[in-house]
DRENDO-1510 file (C-alpha; in Angstrom, 1 decimal, always signed):
<recs>
REC; n; res; u; v; w
REC; 1; MET; -3.6; -66.6; +61.6 .
REC; 2; LYS; -3.6; -63.3; +59.9 .
REC; 3; LYS; -4.2; -62.8; +56.4 .
REC; 4; PRO; -1.2; -60.9; +54.5 .
REC; 5; ARG; -1.8; -57.6; +53.6 .
REC; 6; PHE; -1.5; -56.3; +50.1 .
REC; 7; PHE; -0.6; -52.8; +49.3 .
REC; 8; ARG; -1.5; -51.1; +46.1 .
REC; 9; LEU; +1.6; -49.4; +44.4 .
REC; 10; PRO; +1.5; -45.8; +43.2 .
REC; 11; PRO; +1.2; -45.5; +39.5 .
REC; 12; PRO; +4.5; -45.0; +37.8 .
REC; 13; GLY; +5.4; -41.3; +37.0 .
REC; 14; PHE; +7.8; -39.6; +34.7 .
REC; 15; THR; +11.5; -40.4; +35.0 .
REC; 16; LEU; +14.0; -37.2; +34.9 .
REC; 17; MET; +15.2; -38.3; +31.5 .
REC; 18; GLU; +11.6; -38.2; +30.1 .
REC; 19; VAL; +10.9; -34.7; +31.4 .
REC; 20; LEU; +14.0; -33.5; +30.0 .
REC; 21; ILE; +13.4; -34.8; +26.7 .
REC; 22; ALA; +9.7; -33.4; +26.7 .
REC; 23; ILE; +10.9; -29.8; +27.6 .
REC; 24; LEU; +13.7; -30.2; +25.0 .
REC; 25; MET; +10.8; -31.3; +22.4 .
REC; 26; PHE; +8.6; -28.4; +23.6 .
REC; 27; GLY; +11.6; -26.0; +22.9 .
REC; 28; ILE; +12.2; -27.1; +19.4 .
REC; 29; ILE; +8.3; -26.8; +18.4 .
REC; 30; VAL; +8.2; -23.2; +20.2 .
REC; 31; THR; +11.3; -22.2; +18.3 .
REC; 32; THR; +10.0; -23.4; +14.9 .
REC; 33; VAL; +6.7; -21.9; +15.4 .
REC; 34; PHE; +8.2; -18.7; +16.4 .
REC; 35; ALA; +10.7; -18.7; +13.4 .
REC; 36; SER; +7.9; -19.3; +11.0 .
REC; 37; TYR; +5.8; -16.4; +12.3 .
REC; 38; ARG; +8.9; -14.0; +12.3 .
REC; 39; SER; +9.5; -15.0; +8.6 .
REC; 40; VAL; +5.9; -14.4; +7.8 .
REC; 41; PHE; +5.7; -11.2; +9.7 .
REC; 42; PHE; +8.9; -9.6; +8.0 .
REC; 43; SER; +7.8; -11.0; +4.7 .
REC; 44; ALA; +4.5; -9.3; +5.0 .
REC; 45; PRO; +6.0; -5.9; +3.6 .
REC; 46; MET; +7.9; -7.6; +0.9 .
REC; 47; ILE; +4.8; -9.4; -0.4 .
REC; 48; GLU; +2.6; -6.4; -0.2 .
REC; 49; SER; +5.2; -4.5; -2.1 .
REC; 50; SER; +5.1; -7.0; -4.7 .
REC; 51; ILE; +1.6; -7.1; -5.2 .
REC; 52; ASP; +1.7; -3.1; -5.5 .
REC; 53; LEU; +4.3; -3.7; -8.2 .
REC; 54; TYR; +2.2; -6.2; -10.3 .
REC; 55; GLU; -0.7; -3.9; -10.0 .
REC; 56; MET; +1.2; -0.7; -11.0 .
REC; 57; SER; +2.7; -2.7; -13.7 .
REC; 58; GLY; -0.3; -4.3; -14.9 .
REC; 59; THR; -2.4; -1.0; -15.0 .
REC; 60; CYS; +0.3; +0.8; -17.0 .
REC; 61; LEU; +0.5; -1.9; -19.7 .
REC; 62; GLY; -3.1; -2.4; -19.9 .
REC; 63; ARG; -3.6; +1.2; -20.2 .
REC; 64; ILE; -1.2; +1.5; -23.0 .
REC; 65; ALA; -2.7; -1.8; -24.7 .
REC; 66; LEU; -6.2; -0.2; -24.3 .
REC; 67; ASP; -5.3; +3.0; -26.0 .
REC; 68; LEU; -3.4; +1.0; -29.0 .
REC; 69; ARG; -6.5; -1.2; -29.4 .
REC; 70; SER; -8.8; +1.8; -29.6 .
REC; 71; ILE; -6.2; +3.4; -32.1 .
REC; 72; TYR; -7.6; +5.7; -34.9 .
REC; 73; ILE; -5.8; +5.7; -38.4 .
REC; 74; ALA; -6.7; +7.6; -41.5 .
REC; 75; GLN; -7.1; +5.1; -44.3 .
REC; 76; PRO; -7.0; +6.0; -48.2 .
REC; 77; PRO; -8.2; +7.6; -50.2 .
REC; 78; ALA; -9.1; +10.0; -47.4 .
REC; 79; TYR; -5.4; +9.6; -46.5 .
REC; 80; LYS; -2.6; +10.9; -49.1 .
REC; 81; LYS; +0.8; +10.9; -49.2 .
REC; 82; PRO; +1.9; +14.4; -47.4 .
REC; 83; GLU; +3.1; +17.0; -49.6 .
REC; 84; PHE; +6.3; +18.7; -48.7 .
REC; 85; ASP; +4.4; +21.7; -47.1 .
REC; 86; ALA; +1.1; +19.9; -46.3 .
REC; 87; PRO; +0.3; +19.6; -42.4 .
REC; 88; PRO; +1.1; +16.5; -40.6 .
REC; 89; ASP; -1.5; +13.9; -40.6 .
REC; 90; PRO; -3.5; +14.3; -37.1 .
REC; 91; TYR; -3.8; +10.5; -37.1 .
REC; 92; ARG; -0.2; +9.7; -37.6 .
REC; 93; VAL; +2.0; +7.3; -35.5 .
REC; 94; VAL; +5.3; +8.7; -34.5 .
REC; 95; ALA; +7.4; +6.9; -31.9 .
REC; 96; ARG; +11.1; +6.0; -30.6 .
REC; 97; GLY; +11.7; +2.8; -28.9 .
REC; 98; ASP; +13.4; +3.3; -25.6 .
REC; 99; GLY; +12.4; +5.4; -22.7 .
REC; 100; ASP; +15.3; +6.1; -20.8 .
REC; 101; GLY; +14.2; +9.2; -18.6 .
REC; 102; SER; +16.5; +11.3; -20.5 .
REC; 103; GLY; +13.8; +14.3; -20.0 .
REC; 104; ASN; +10.3; +15.5; -20.9 .
REC; 105; THR; +10.0; +14.3; -24.4 .
REC; 106; PRO; +7.3; +12.5; -26.4 .
REC; 107; TRP; +8.3; +8.7; -27.4 .
REC; 108; LEU; +4.9; +7.5; -28.5 .
REC; 109; ARG; +2.2; +9.7; -30.4 .
REC; 110; PHE; -1.0; +8.3; -32.0 .
REC; 111; ALA; -4.6; +9.0; -32.3 .
REC; 112; SER; -7.3; +7.0; -30.3 .
REC; 113; LEU; -10.6; +6.5; -29.4 .
REC; 114; GLY; -9.8; +5.9; -25.8 .
REC; 115; HIS; -9.9; +9.4; -24.3 .
REC; 116; LEU; -10.2; +9.8; -20.6 .
REC; 117; SER; -11.6; +12.7; -19.4 .
REC; 118; PHE; -10.7; +14.1; -15.8 .
REC; 119; GLU; -12.8; +17.2; -16.1 .
REC; 120; GLN; -16.7; +17.8; -15.8 .
REC; 121; SER; -16.9; +17.3; -19.4 .
REC; 122; THR; -19.2; +15.0; -21.7 .
REC; 123; ARG; -17.1; +15.6; -25.0 .
REC; 124; GLU; -15.9; +12.5; -26.8 .
REC; 125; GLY; -14.0; +12.1; -30.0 .
REC; 126; ILE; -10.7; +10.9; -31.3 .
REC; 127; ALA; -7.9; +12.0; -28.9 .
REC; 128; GLU; -4.1; +12.5; -29.4 .
REC; 129; ILE; -2.5; +10.1; -26.9 .
REC; 130; VAL; +1.3; +10.8; -26.1 .
REC; 131; TYR; +3.1; +8.9; -23.6 .
REC; 132; TYR; +6.4; +10.5; -22.4 .
REC; 133; ASP; +9.2; +10.1; -19.6 .
REC; 134; HIS; +9.7; +12.5; -16.8 .
REC; 135; PRO; +13.0; +12.1; -15.2 .
REC; 136; VAL; +12.9; +11.7; -11.3 .
REC; 137; GLY; +16.6; +10.8; -10.5 .
REC; 138; ASP; +18.5; +7.7; -9.5 .
REC; 139; GLY; +18.3; +6.4; -13.1 .
REC; 140; VAL; +14.5; +6.0; -12.7 .
REC; 141; PHE; +11.6; +7.9; -14.4 .
REC; 142; GLN; +7.8; +8.3; -14.6 .
REC; 143; LEU; +5.7; +7.6; -17.4 .
REC; 144; LYS; +3.1; +10.3; -18.2 .
REC; 145; ARG; +0.2; +10.2; -20.3 .
REC; 146; SER; -1.3; +13.1; -22.3 .
REC; 147; ASP; -4.7; +13.2; -23.9 .
REC; 148; SER; -6.1; +16.0; -26.0 .
REC; 149; LEU; -9.3; +16.1; -28.1 .
REC; 150; TYR; -9.1; +17.6; -31.5 .
REC; 151; PRO; -8.1; +20.2; -32.4 .
REC; 152; TYR; -4.8; +19.0; -31.1 .
REC; 153; PRO; -2.6; +21.6; -29.7 .
REC; 154; PRO; +1.5; +21.2; -29.8 .
REC; 155; PHE; +2.7; +18.8; -27.5 .
REC; 156; GLU; +4.0; +20.7; -24.2 .
REC; 157; VAL; +4.5; +19.1; -20.9 .
REC; 158; ASP; +2.0; +19.4; -18.5 .
REC; 159; GLY; +2.4; +19.1; -14.8 .
REC; 160; TRP; -1.3; +17.9; -14.5 .
REC; 161; ASP; -0.8; +15.0; -16.9 .
REC; 162; PRO; -1.6; +11.7; -14.8 .
REC; 163; ILE; +1.4; +9.7; -13.9 .
REC; 164; LEU; +1.0; +6.2; -15.3 .
REC; 165; CYS; +3.9; +4.5; -13.6 .
REC; 166; GLU; +6.9; +5.0; -11.3 .
REC; 167; GLY; +10.2; +3.7; -10.7 .
REC; 168; ILE; +10.8; +2.9; -14.6 .
REC; 169; LYS; +14.4; +2.1; -15.6 .
REC; 170; LYS; +13.5; +1.1; -19.0 .
REC; 171; LEU; +10.5; +1.1; -21.1 .
REC; 172; LYS; +11.2; -0.8; -24.6 .
REC; 173; ILE; +8.6; -0.4; -27.4 .
REC; 174; THR; +9.2; -2.7; -30.4 .
REC; 175; TYR; +7.3; -2.1; -33.6 .
REC; 176; PHE; +6.4; -4.8; -36.2 .
REC; 177; ASP; +5.4; -4.5; -39.8 .
REC; 178; ARG; +3.4; -6.8; -42.1 .
REC; 179; GLU; +6.3; -9.0; -42.9 .
REC; 180; GLY; +7.2; -9.4; -39.4 .
REC; 181; ASN; +10.4; -7.1; -39.2 .
REC; 182; ASP; +10.8; -5.1; -35.9 .
REC; 183; TYR; +11.6; -1.7; -35.5 .
REC; 184; ASP; +12.7; +0.5; -32.4 .
REC; 185; TYR; +11.0; +3.6; -33.7 .
REC; 186; TRP; +8.2; +4.4; -36.3 .
REC; 187; ASP; +6.9; +7.4; -38.2 .
REC; 188; SER; +3.7; +6.7; -40.2 .
REC; 189; GLU; +4.5; +10.1; -42.2 .
REC; 190; SER; +7.8; +8.8; -43.4 .
REC; 191; ASP; +8.7; +7.5; -46.9 .
REC; 192; ALA; +11.0; +4.8; -45.0 .
REC; 193; PHE; +8.2; +3.1; -43.7 .
REC; 194; ASP; +6.1; +3.8; -46.8 .
REC; 195; TYR; +3.5; +5.8; -44.8 .
REC; 196; ALA; +2.2; +2.7; -43.3 .
REC; 197; THR; +1.1; +2.0; -39.7 .
REC; 198; PRO; +2.6; -1.0; -37.1 .
REC; 199; VAL; +0.6; -4.1; -37.2 .
REC; 200; SER; +1.7; -5.0; -33.8 .
REC; 201; VAL; +3.5; -3.4; -30.7 .
REC; 202; ASN; +5.6; -5.1; -28.3 .
REC; 203; LEU; +6.0; -3.5; -24.8 .
REC; 204; LEU; +8.5; -4.1; -22.0 .
REC; 205; ILE; +8.8; -2.4; -18.8 .
REC; 206; GLU; +11.7; -2.7; -16.2 .
REC; 207; ILE; +10.7; -1.6; -12.8 .
REC; 208; ALA; +12.8; -1.0; -9.7 .
REC; 209; GLN; +11.6; -1.2; -6.4 .
REC; 210; ASN; +12.9; -1.7; -2.8 .
REC; 211; GLY; +16.6; -2.8; -4.4 .
REC; 212; THR; +14.9; -5.2; -6.8 .
REC; 213; THR; +14.2; -4.7; -10.7 .
REC; 214; SER; +11.3; -6.7; -12.2 .
REC; 215; VAL; +10.3; -6.9; -16.0 .
REC; 216; PHE; +7.0; -7.2; -17.6 .
REC; 217; GLU; +6.1; -7.7; -20.9 .
REC; 218; THR; +3.0; -7.8; -23.6 .
REC; 219; ARG; +2.3; -7.7; -26.9 .
REC; 220; VAL; -0.7; -5.6; -28.7 .
REC; 221; THR; -2.0; -6.4; -32.5 .
REC; 222; LEU; -3.6; -3.4; -33.6 .
REC; 223; PRO; -7.2; -3.7; -34.8 .
REC; 224; VAL; -6.7; -1.4; -37.6 .
REC; 225; VAL; -3.7; -1.1; -39.8 .
REC; 226; ARG; -2.7; +1.2; -42.9 .
REC; 227; GLU; -1.1; -0.5; -45.7 .
REC; 228; GLY; +1.9; +1.0; -47.4 .
REC; 229; LEU; +1.3; +3.3; -50.1 .
REC; 230; GLU; +3.1; +2.3; -53.6 .
</recs>
């Protein structure tokens, strides 16, 4: 009597439905990964532009703040109320609040120990710092910085003055006195301010780049102040 034969069945495979589901899931994963890659790839220039914008604004506000923290102010009794025909105080603070790109005009002038030399010179001293705007069109302007050692020449626009910041739509500076009152201009040679200097300065800059506008702000407390003269 012959023994019955047993045959080993082949291992079960994938059904057509399982293969289709696997292909569908693979397609979803590939599409998601590709879309994420495209998003990162096309966002890279925007991210890089934002980084450049933050670096430029930080450099701009940082330079102004450093100059203000190095401000030099003449104090009594060396400083006295100016006579009618007396020359202006070389260490005066004269400023207007809004830089709107209306022309090459100074809107912040003071004396500072923060002199920067762009020439092969070892001269040091108290510099006259002048910040002024230079219009470039489309409602934006550049911020330029003039830096001159004593004797201070009459201010003139100089094409060699370094550009501190570009693409500015607005630059607003607010000045505060000892009582906390705020002003959008200042003149330490004026009786209206009792020949005093500001106690602190608030800087706000609005920069336009690639169709977007960003606002940056900081406040600087001046290390030295001249009190009002009674």
